[in-house]
N, C-alpha and C positions, 0 to 999 in steps of 0.2 A: 567633607560632605560629598564632593563629587565622586570620590572613590566608593563611598557607602552606597550612593545611588546606582553606580555602575554595577556593583556586586549584587544589588537588589534585583537586577534584571534577570538573574538566573534563578531567583526564588520562584518556585512553582505554585505554592500556596502559602497563605499566612499560617502560622503554627498555633494560633489561638484556638482552644477548645478541642478536647480529646473526642474523637469520633470513631465509631466502629460500625460497619454495615455488614449484615449477613443476608445474602440473597438466596432465595430458594426458587428453583425452577418448578413451575406449576403446570400441570396438565389441567386446563380449564374445564370446569363443568359446563355443559351446554346451558345457555340462559333459560331455555324452555323446560329443562329437567326439573321435575318436582320430586324432592327427596324427603318428603314428610314420612314416608315409609322407610324408617332407618335401616331395618334389616334388609329389605328389598333393594334399597339404593346401593348397598355394598356390592351388588352384582355389576354396577356400572364400571366400565374400564378405568375411569379416573379415580375410583375409590381408594385404591392402595396408595396412590400418590398424595391425595388430599389428607388422608389420615396420617401418613408418615410426616408430612409437613407440620400438621398441628401438634402431634406428639413431640416432635423435635423442639419446636418453639416453647411448648409448655414446660418441657424439661429445663430449658434455659431460664424461664421465668421463675420456676420453683427454687432455683439456686439463690434467689434473692436479688434485690436491686430494682431499679425503675427502667422501663424499656419504652421504645417507640415502635410503632408499626405503621408503615406507609402503604395505604390501601390503593389498589388498582381499580379503575372503573368508576370512580366517583370524585366529585369536586366539592369544596366548600364544607358546610357543617356536617360532621360525621354522623352525629345522632339523628339528624334530620334525614340524611341519606339512608341510614340503616333502619329508619321507620318503615321504609318500603320493603316489600317482600322480594327476596332473591331465592330461587329454587324452593319456594314455599315458606321460607323462614324470614322473620325480621328480628330486630334486637329484643323486643319484648317476649316473643315466643321462645327465643333461645334462653333468656334469663330463667324461664320456668323450668328449664331442663338441666341447669348447671350442676345439680346434685345427682343426676342420673349416672349410673356406672358406665353407660355407653355414650356419654356426651361427646367423647373424642371421635366417635364414629359417625356423628351427624355430618352430612355433606352439605355445608353452607359456607358462605364466604368466610375465610379463616380470620380475617380482621374482625368481623362481626362476632364470631364465636369467642375470640380472645377478649374483646371488650365486654361481652356479656358476663364472662366468668371472672376476669381479672381487671376490672375497671380501676382498682386502686393501685395496680402494679404496671399498667401499660397505657400509654397514650396512643390512640389510634387516629391517624390523620388521613383524610381523603386527599390524595396527592396527585391525582390524575387531572386531565383537562377534558371536560364533558364534550365540548364541540369537536375536539380532535379524536376522541373515542368514537363518536358517531361517524365522522368522516372516514376513520380507519375501517370501520365495519362496512360502510358503503363501498369504499375502494376495493376491499377484499371481495365483496359481492360482484363488483364490476369485473375484476380479474377472472373470477370463476365463470362469469357469463361469457366473456370473450374467449376464454380457454375452451368452453364448450363449442363455440362456433369454430374455433381453430381446428379442433380435433375432428369435427364433422367435415370441414372443407378438405382436410388432409386425407380423409377416408373415402369420400365420395368422388365419383366421376364428374368432372366439370360439365359434361354434356347431359347429365341426368336431371330429371325433373326435381328430384329431392335437393340436389345441389342448388339449382336455380331458386327453389323455394326458400332455402336458407339464406341465399344471397339477398332476396327481396326482403326477408325479415330483418336482416342486418342493416339494409339501407333505411328501412322504416325506423328501426330502433335508434340508429345514429343520425337520422335525418340528413343522410348523405346519399344522393341519388347517382353520384358519379364514381362509385367504387369499381375500379377495373380489375384489380388483383386482390380478392378478399383475404387471401392468406397473408400477404404482406401488410394489408390494412389492419387485420386483427393482431398480428405480431407487433406492429408499431403501437397499437392501442394498449396491448398487454404490457409491453416494456415501459410505456409512459405511466400506466397505472402502478406498475411495480415500483418505479422510481418514486411516485407519489406515496405509495405504501411505506417505503423505507423512510422517506422524509418525515412522515407523520409519526413513525416509530421513534425516530431520533428526537422529534419535537416533544412527544409525550415524555420521553426519558429526561428531557431537560427539566420538566416540572418536578420529577422525582429528585434529580440532582440538586435543584435549588432548595427543595425541602430538607434534604440531608444537610446542606450547608447551614440551615437555620437551627439545626438541632445538635445536641451533644449527647454523649452516652451511646448505648447500643441501639441500632435501628434494624428492624426486620423488614425486608421487602419480599413479598411473594408474588411472582409475576411470570409471564410466559417466557419460554427459552430465548426467543429473539430479543426481547427486552433485556433479559438477564445478562446475556453475553455482552451486549453493548454497555449496559450500566456498569458491569464489573470492570470493563476496560477503561471507561471514562473516570470512574471513581478512583481506580488505582492510579491513573495518570495524575489525579489531583492530590496524590499522596494521602488518601484516606484509607485507613485499614479496612480492607474489604475481603469477604470470603464468599465464594460461590459454591452452593451445594446442589447436587442433582439427587433428590430423594428417591427412594424406592418407588417403582411404578410409573416413573416419568416416561412419557412417549417422546423419544428424541427426534421424531420426524418434525416436531414443531421447530426445532433448531434449524432444520434444513428446508423450511418452507420456501423461503425466497430463492435459495440456490436450486431447489428442485423445480420450481416453476420456471426459472431461467433456463435450466437444462432442457425442459420440454419445449420452451419457446425457441431456443437456439439449436435444437437438435439438427435442424435442416439449415444451419448457418452456412453462409458462403465461405469459400476458401479464401483466405487473405494472402495476397502476394507481398513478399517482403524483399528488401534489397533489390528493388526493380525500379525502372524509370517512371517518371510522372505519367499518369493516365495509362499505365500499362494494361493491355488487354491479353490476358492469359490465353483466351480462346484463339487468338490470331497467331500464337507462337508456332513456327514451322517445325514440328517434331520430326526428327530424322536421326539416322545412325544410332539405332537403339543398342544399348549394352545388354548382354545376356544377363537376365536377372540373377542367375546363379553366381555371377561375379560380384553382384552388388549386395546380396542379402542371403541370410539363411532362410530355411523354410518357415521357421518360427517368426522371424522378423517380417517375412512377407505377409503372414496372417495378420500381424499387428498393424502393418502399414495399410493393408486393405481395409481393416476395421476403421482406422483413422479416416480413410478416404471414403468410408461408407460403401465399400465394394464397387466404387465407380471405376470401371476399367479404363476409361479415357483419361481420368486424372492419374491413374497409376502409371500410364505411359510417360507422363512428364518426368517421373523419377528415372526412367530408363534412357531418356534422350541425351545425346552428346552431339549437338548440331555440327560443331567444327572438328569433331574427331580428335580432340587434343587429350583425351583420356580423363577429362574432368566432366562429370555429369552436369547437366544444365541446371537441375533443380534438386533440392532436398526438402522433404516433407517432415514436419514435426508438429507437436501439439504443446501449447503453453497456455496455462490459465484458461483452459476451455476454448482457446482460439486455435484453429487449424491453420498452420502457416505453410505455404509453399514458397521457399526462398531460393533466390538465385545462388547457385553454388559456384558456377563459373562466372567470374566478373566481366568477361568479354565473350559472350556467347558465340559470335561469328568470327572472332579473332581478326577483326579489322583495325585494331589499334585504338578504337574508341571504347572506353569502359561503358558498360550497360547504362549506367545512370545518366549519361549524356548522349546516348545513341538511340535514336527512335526507330532504327531498323535492325532486323536480324536477317543478314543477307540482303535480299531486295524486298523483304516483307516489312511493312510498317506495323509496329506493335505498340507504339506509344507516341507521346508528343513531348516536346521539351518546353518546360515552363520558363518564361522570362523571369530572371531573378530580380527581386525588389529588396531594397534595404530601407528599413524604417529606423527612426532615431528617437525613441521614447524617453531615454534617460541620458543619452550621450550624443552629442552632435559634432564632435571633433574629427571624425574619420574622414580622411582624404580619399574619397572613393576611387578616383582615377588611378592614383598612385598605388592603392591597395590592390585593385584589379590587375594592374600592370605587374605587381609583385607576384601575384598568384600565377599569372601567365608565364612569367619567367621560370617559376618553380614547377610548372606543369601540374598545378592543383586546381581542380574544378570547384566552382561555387554552385551549389545545387539546391533547389527547392522541390520537395517531392509531393507537396499538396498545396493548400492555400497559405502555408506558412511563409512569412517574410523574414529575411535575415535581420539581425539586430546590429546596429553600428557599434554599440559598446562591446558586444561579443567579438566582433571581427577585429576591433582595435586591440583588445587584450590578447587575442590569438596572435596578432602581428607582433605584439610585445614579447610574447613567449617564443615565437618562431625566430625572432631576431637574436636570441641568446643560445639557440640550439644549433648543433651540427646536423642540418636537415637531411643530409645524405644517409644518416643512420636511422632515420625514422620513416616508417611507411605511411605516408599521408598523400592520398590522391584526390580526396574529395572532402569538402566541408558541406554538410547537409543540414538543412533546416526542415523539420518535419513534425507531425503529430505522431507520437509513438503508439504502436499497437499494444504494447505492454511496456512496463518499466521495471527496474530492479529495486525500487523503493519509493516511498512517498515523496522524498525530496531529492530525486535524481533527475537532473535536467541535461546531462551530457552522457555520451557513451562512445566507445570506439568499436566499429564494426570491422573485424579482421578480414572477412571475405571480400569486402569492397574497399578496404584500406581507407575508411571514412571516419572523420570526426563528426558525430551526429549530435544535434542538440534540439531542444524542444521549446521554441520561443514562447508559445502560448502558456505553457506550464511555468516557465521561468518568470515571465512577466506577472503572472498571478501570484507566484511566491513572493516576488519583490514587493508587490503592492500590499500583500498581507503583512509582510515584515515591516513595511513603512508604517502602516496603521498601528501595529502592535508595539514596535520598539523605537521607531524614529519619526514620530508624528510632526516634529518641529523642524526637520531637515528639509531643505529644498533639494531639487534634483541633483545639483552639482555636489552638494555636501553628501547626499545619500550615495552617490556614485563613488566618491572618493573614500568614504568611511566604510561602506559595506559592499556595494555591488562589485567594485573593482577587485576586492579581495577574493570574493567567492568565484569570480570568473577566472582569474589567473590560476587559482588553486585547482578548479575543476578541469580547465583546459590542459594544464600541465599534467595532472593525474592521468587523463585519458590518453594523452600523447605518449606517456611512458609505456602504456599498454601496447603501443605500436612497435616497440623495440625490445629486443632481448638483452637484458642486463646481467644474465647469469654469469658472464665472464668477469664481471666487476663486483658482483655482490653474492656472497655465500649466505643464503638464508639460514642454513644450519648453524653457521658461526654467529648468527644474530638472534639466538634464543628461540628458533623455530624447530619443531619436530613434527613429522607426519609420516604416513605410510603411502606409498604409491601402489594403487590397486589396479590390476588389469581390467579393462572393460569387457574384453572378449566379444566384440560386436563387429561383424563384417560391414554392416550398413554404415556405421559411424566412422569407418576407415577407408573403405574401397572407393576408388575413383573420386577422391575429394582433394581440395586444395590442402597443401601440407599444413597450413596454419589451422585448418578445420578438423584435421584427423584427431579423433578422440580415442587414443589407445589405452589411456589410464586416467584415473582420477585420484586426487589426494584425499585421504581420509584420516581420522584421528588427529586433526589439526590442533596443535598446542603451541601457544606463545608463552614463553617462560613457564612451561609445564602446566599451563592452564588453558581451558577452552574459551572460545569467544563468548559463550554464554556466561561463564564466570566473570569475565572482564566487564560485560554489560551490567551484571548485578553489582559489581564493585563500583562502577561508575554511578549507578543509580544510588548506591549507598553514599557515595561522595556528594552527589547533588543534595540528597536528603539531609546529610549532616551539615553541609554548607548553609542550607536554608535555615536550619535551626540556629546556627551561629549568627547569621544575619539578623535573626529575630532578637538576639541578645544585645544588639546595638554596640555600645562602646566596649563591651567585653569580647568582641569578635577576635581580635588578635591574640588576646590572652588564652582564650579557649581553643583557638586554632592550633596552638602548640600541642594540644593533647590528642590531635587526630593523626591517623596513619599517613595523611597526605602533607603534613607540615614539613617543609624543607628549610633548614636554617641557611640564610644567605646574608651577605653584607648589605644587600638591598633591604629597605624597609617596606617594599611593596607587598601588601597582603596578597595580591593576585599571584605574585611570583612565589611567595612562601607557601601558599595553599593552592597548588596546582596539581591536578590529577595527572596531566600529561607530562609535566616536568618531573614529578616524582618517579614515574615509570619510564621516563626517557623515550616517549613515543610521540609521533606527530599528531595522531588523532585516535579516537576510540575505534573508528572504522578500520584503521590500519591493522588491527588485531583479528580482522575477519578471516584473512588467509595470507599465506606468504606472498601471493601475487599482489594483493591489495597493499600489503606492507611495503613492498618494493615501490609500487606506484606512489603511495603517500610519501614515503621517505625521499625519493628522488624529486617528487613535486616540490617538496620543501626546499631542496637544494636549488631548483630552478627559481623558486620564489625569492630566495635570498640573493640570487644573482641579479634579479630585476630590482629588488628593493633593499638597498644596503642599510636603510634606517632600522630594519628589524634585527640588526645585530645587537640592538639594545634589548636585553632580556626582559626588562620591565615592560617595554612597549609591546614586545611579542606576546607576553603573557596575557595581554588584554584580548588577543585573538581567540583564546580559549573560551572566553565569555561570549564574544560576538559571533564568531563563525565556526567554532568547534575544532580548530586546529592550532598548533603552535609551531611556527617555523624554526625557532631556535632549540626545540627539543631534539632536532637533528643538528649535530655540531658542525661548526665551520670546518673543523679538521676532517670530519667524515666526508663532507661535500667536496673537499679538495682532492679526495681520492677517486671521485667519480667523474668520468668524462661524459659530459652531457651534450 
């Protein structure tokens, strides 16, 4: 019974009731549009899309069977809702037209049209939430209003009477008489309203998803692009067979509404500094000893860099500065996820022996402050702080906080456990950094290694939120001590070991080509990505056409998804689980009678984790991390016990053999 419950945790949904959902992206008719003039209304820009959707659904209905339609913009009794007029039409007026040859060209709500003509073949459900629809429209109206103010303030001279007039209007509208910077004020308002807009979108989609769960058979959803994309993603995650169509005539700008608005709002975004000390003030940095730009970049790269920096000549000078004349430029500019980053390239700007992260001065100029490090103990209280800090001092490793983030005792304890089994001289670790990330490399990524500063970075706030979410979902009955031992400790050691492997070159010990990898090294041919940089940051080539066992990472992700789907179905069969497991590609016959060991995706393919197939670098990091893990915890030499890791934390330490680990010097 315990085993069955354990395996049930990986079940994504129950398998009862066959469901299929077809989503169409709709270009909405304007609510005020009257389309009683059928021929004249076909001149509307939405007409082609509206007609194409109706014709596609009608074609499916005529194949036979019973269907469902989930209507947008109404809640409760469908016929009562459709008694009201939309675009000049209601259910009764449409019923009088169902035999007309041009019925398909009537521009009216599609669910209403289908119900009028095919009431015996399709059930139409009002599946929206009226209050949320009304709030959604009001929020969008607010966004447009604030955007209008924003564009005016950006255009007008702050000393002009028109500017002052708009400022007074804004103060009256918002009932706020103390607005000092109207541009920042309306930007903040727009971002707040955009967030509210997105939250309402997701809330409304929940009503559609809940309705889908109540139904069986084929359901049609005709809805705006923003809703459609999110619904498709969430229904697919629920293992519901889902198809997303973009019919003819659809205006794709609907899909980009939120991102386009954010682009407008964030066009004048601040430049974010990265890999710099706490409270770093870029404006105070003493620029000097400029490198000739022809040594740093090509003419084409200069144009692109100036574009990123919005042609700001002063910001451009930061790229050229080499304060200590050591040949390493002080800063590198890049753009990631719409964020413009100006990152410290030289880890010690003034070459005074203090790395930037713990140095508040450049020469004699104060450019930052040093934050006192705090350690909090939310789930682990056993760290001996004095001994730990003394250990770091002996090893010349700095403990750093780059914002309000506080270090976590549990993370530091497991870091100590990992460091104690490593030959530290071989690893480049100078800083342990707690911070809030400007961007991450995935939804559940809480650690990273920064090569330019030789730092193990982690994100306490995101990590704690993940742990709390995991506790509520999978471990509601465990106390802190049990949760730490059963789950937290495992993911911390794995994550820390993985990132530390990135700080060391193992190419002399592991030949990735001999371990089922193939790829092509392609030259980057960029002066800017190579010139006057740290050796570890020079980007001279990139790996492309990455294949593990002759297959792409996308192939392995789909295979793993198929494995999860198949396992879920087997779990639903209860007592026949083991018997049916033998018919799957993932069954491995062993002396052990452990179902988890016999039906293991990682064991079958002899890999430590699915992520290890992302790239050769990640495969090396995951593989050696498993060796480090096994050195810390001998108990996982038991294959049956290690197989449970695949269910709980997504990796399997014994998928990397003890014999292999014995050949690696860690």
